N, C-alpha and C positions, 0 to 999 in steps of 0.2 A: 767227364763229358761235357760238352759246352752247347747247350741249347737255348734258343732264344724262345721261352716258354711264353712269353706275353703276348705272342703274335700267333701262336700255333693252337688257339684253343679248340677252333672248328676242325683240325685237320683229324681230329679223332674219328669222326664220320665220313672221311674221304673214301674208305674202303672197308668192307664187311668181312673181308678174307680173313682167316685165323691165322695165317700165315703169309705176309705180304710177298709178291714178286718183285725181285730185284734182277736187272738187267741193264743192257746198255744199247744205244743205238748204233744200227750198223749200215752203212752205205753200200751201194752195189759198185763202187769203182774206189780205185786208189786216185791220188791228188795227180797224177799223170794221165788220168782217162783211162788206164789199163782196167778192165773188167776183172773183181775179184772171182776166182774160181773156189771150187768146193773146198781144196785144200787150203784155201786162203781164210775163208769163214772158218773153218774148222779150227784152223789154228789160232783165231782170235778167241773163237768161243772157249777152247780149251784154256787159252791164257786167262781168261776172264772167271773161270771157276778156279783158280789156283792164286788169286790176289792175296799178298801179305797183309796181314792186320786186320783181315775181313774175310766173310764167306758168303757163299749162296747168290753168286751172281751166276743166274743159270738160266736167264730170260734173254732172247733177242728182240728188238723193234727194227722191223724193216718198212721201206719206204715204197718198195715195189714189188711186185710178183714176177717181174721179168728180168732175164737176165740181161745185164748191161751189153749193147751192141747189138741185141737181136730182137726181133718185132714181136714175140710172143711167147720166147722158150722159158720155161720156168726158172727162176733164180737158183741159182747152185747153192744159197743160204739153205734151201729146204733139204736136201741130203746132207749138208755138213750138220743140219741140227739133229737129222735123224740119227746120223752117226755119232754125235756126242751127247746126245739127250738134252739138247737145249730147248726150252719152251718158246713159243713164237708169238708175237705181236704182228701178226701181218699187217701190211699197208697196201693199199691201191693208190697209184698215182692216178689223179683224175683232173688236172688241170692241162691236159695236152690236148684236149679235145674229143669229140666221139669216138672215133677210130682207137684213140689211145686207150679210152676206158674199155672199149670192147676187146683190145688185147689185153688188158690188165686181167678181165673176167676170163676171157678165155685161158691164160695162165692159170689163174686159180682153179679152173674147172680141171685142167692137165694134171694139176698139183694134186686133186683129190684122186683123179683117176689112176694117177701114174704110183702115187706111193700108198694111197690106202690109210689105213689106219696108224701106219707108223707114223705118217705127217699128221694127220687129224688130231690124234691123241695129243700132239703138242701145243696144238694152237688154243691159247687162252684168249685172243680176241681178235677183232679185224677192225683196222682204221680204214675208212673209207676217206683217202685224202688226207693232207698235212698242211696247216696253215693257209688253205685256199682262200677262207674268207678275208684273212690279213692281207694277202698280196693282191686279192681284187681289190679291195678298198683302197691300196697303195698304188694302185694304177700298175701292178706286176702282173706274170701271168698267174692268174687264178679262177676262181668260178665263185658265182653267188649263191645266195641260199636256196633258190628254187632250182638250180642245177644241181647243187650238192644233194637236196633231196631226193633227186630224181637217180644219182648215182648209188645213193644208198639203197633206196627201193628195187634197183637192179640187182645189186650185190645180196640182198634178203632173197630175191628170186632165185639167183644163182645157187644158193646154199641150201634152200627148201628141199627137203627131200634126201639130202646127202647127210653124211656124219659130222658136218659143220652147222647142221640146221640150228641147234640151240647155241653157237656160238655167238656172244654178245659182240655187235657191231657199234661202234663209236667213230667221233672225229677229232681229230688233233686240232687245236688253233691257239691263238694268243686270248688271254683272258677279257681284252677289251673288244677282241672280235665277238665272242660270245654276248658281251655286255650290248652289243649294239641292237636296238629292238629289233630290225628287220632279221637279223641273222638268228635270233631266239627261237624262230618257226624251227630250226635244224634239231633243237634240242628235243623237240615232241618226238623226232623221228630215230632217236639213237638210244642205245642202252647205257652207255657211259660217255663220259666227256674227257679228253686228253688236255691236260694243260700243259703249256709250254710256257716257261718263266725264265727269264735271263734278266734279272738287274743290271747286269754288265752294259746292256744294249740300251738301258732306260736313263740315257743321259741327260734328259729334260729334267729328272727329278734327282733327289739327293741319291746318289747309287754307289758311295764309297763302301768298302768292305765292311764298315760299320754300319750302314743303312741298308746291307744286302738282305738280310734277313726279313726286315719290316717290308722292303719293297716285294719278295717274293712272297710272303704271306700274305701281303694287301690283295695281290691277284688272285692267289692262290683261295683264299677265303671268300673273296667275291664269286668266284668260279663255282665254289661248294654251294654258295646262297643260290645262284642261279640252277644249280642242278637238282634242288630239291631231292628228293629221296634216289637220286641215279648215282653213282660212284662217280668218282673223279680219280682218274690216274694222272700221275706226273710222268708225261711221255719224255719231256726234254728238259733240263736245267744243268747247268754247270758253272764254272769260272775259269778263264783262261789262265796259262801259266804264261804265256807270252803275247805280245801282240801292242795295238797303240791304247793309249789310256781314253777311255770314253766316259766324258763327264769326269766324275770323279774316282771312276772304277780304275784300278790300276791292275793289270795282270801281273801275277807272279806265282811261283808255287807256294810261297807263304801264305797269299790270300787266298788260294785254291784250296788250301788244307784248311782255312777257317771255314770257308764256304761249305765244304764238304760235312766239316764238323755240325755246323748250325744247320745245314740243310738236309744232307744226305741222312745223318745220323738222326735227325729228329724225325723223318719221313719215316725211317725204318722202324723206328721205335714207337711209332702210332700206327704201324701196320697199313701204309699208303702203298700201292702198287707204284714202282719206281723203275725207269728207264732214263740214266744218266747219260748226259753228253761230255766226254764220251771216252772210250776205252784207249784209243789211239786215232788222232786225227791227221798227224804228219806220216804219211805212208807214200814213199817214192815222190818226196816233195816237202816241204815246209809251209804250213797253215799259219795265217795270221789274220786273227788271231788264233791262238792253238789251244784249244780245250780238252785236248787228250790228258789222260792219266800218266800214259807213257809218252816219252818223247820220239822222235825219228828214230828208225833202227829195227833190228831184230826183236820181236817182243819177247823171244824165249830168253835174250840175254841181257834184258835191260830192267830197271827198275823202277818204280813209280817215281814219279817227280815230286810226290808229297806223300805223307803218313794216310793210310786209308784207316785207321782203327777209330773207333768209337768210343 
């Protein structure tokens, strides 16, 4: 087992769970913009449970509560999760304006009402937003800290008195977003921090596969220090199997294998809740870069692009 032990010292405090959660990120649509249906989500969730060389990947992180292409219908990942007994890290997309936030909350309420405990018993957390602070600072479609805090408060009010009342609420962002002094106010209003870390994209720093573990844990450990006694979940990380070279980061199955060993295996060993990016990115199209463990094609008949053992 290949671990970069010199840089994971703080990781032991990242999650207090006796057994860590392991899962993947799942988008609401395919690359051709077609919405995923219940059968599509169930197919992916079941494939994740039967990965060769590893086990226990039984959780799904969602980015939205809304079925793609609808105003506020409940995303079909919910009945698929119930069907496959897949736990859920729910996500609400909050960078689309006030009406979009209202629609997300309406879908959350509808899911609680429609599916009851079969749904709520699967929920391990709720993420209000995803990289909104990062995008806002980058001049993209995002929101600032005060608006995000307001959204968090709305979600808390929504789940009060429901079966999700005690569900931990967090926010997912990049470590440098949490490091920003203005944004730190958000931390006081959440129960956990979601860390997105991609050494591949950090081209302004040494980011070859040999530097990747140091890059990842530098950001992760800084996030742990900011979080204090609040848990930090790794909500997105991975290494592409194909695509353009970014800085010194070269996409390839061989490098993705090394990254899996250094990062996935070390996080699992430390009991950190982890949602990898991702199971299959090239679905009805070819992603570039492609972070998927599986290449394009039928998940049921494909082999992973690299060894997933630890």
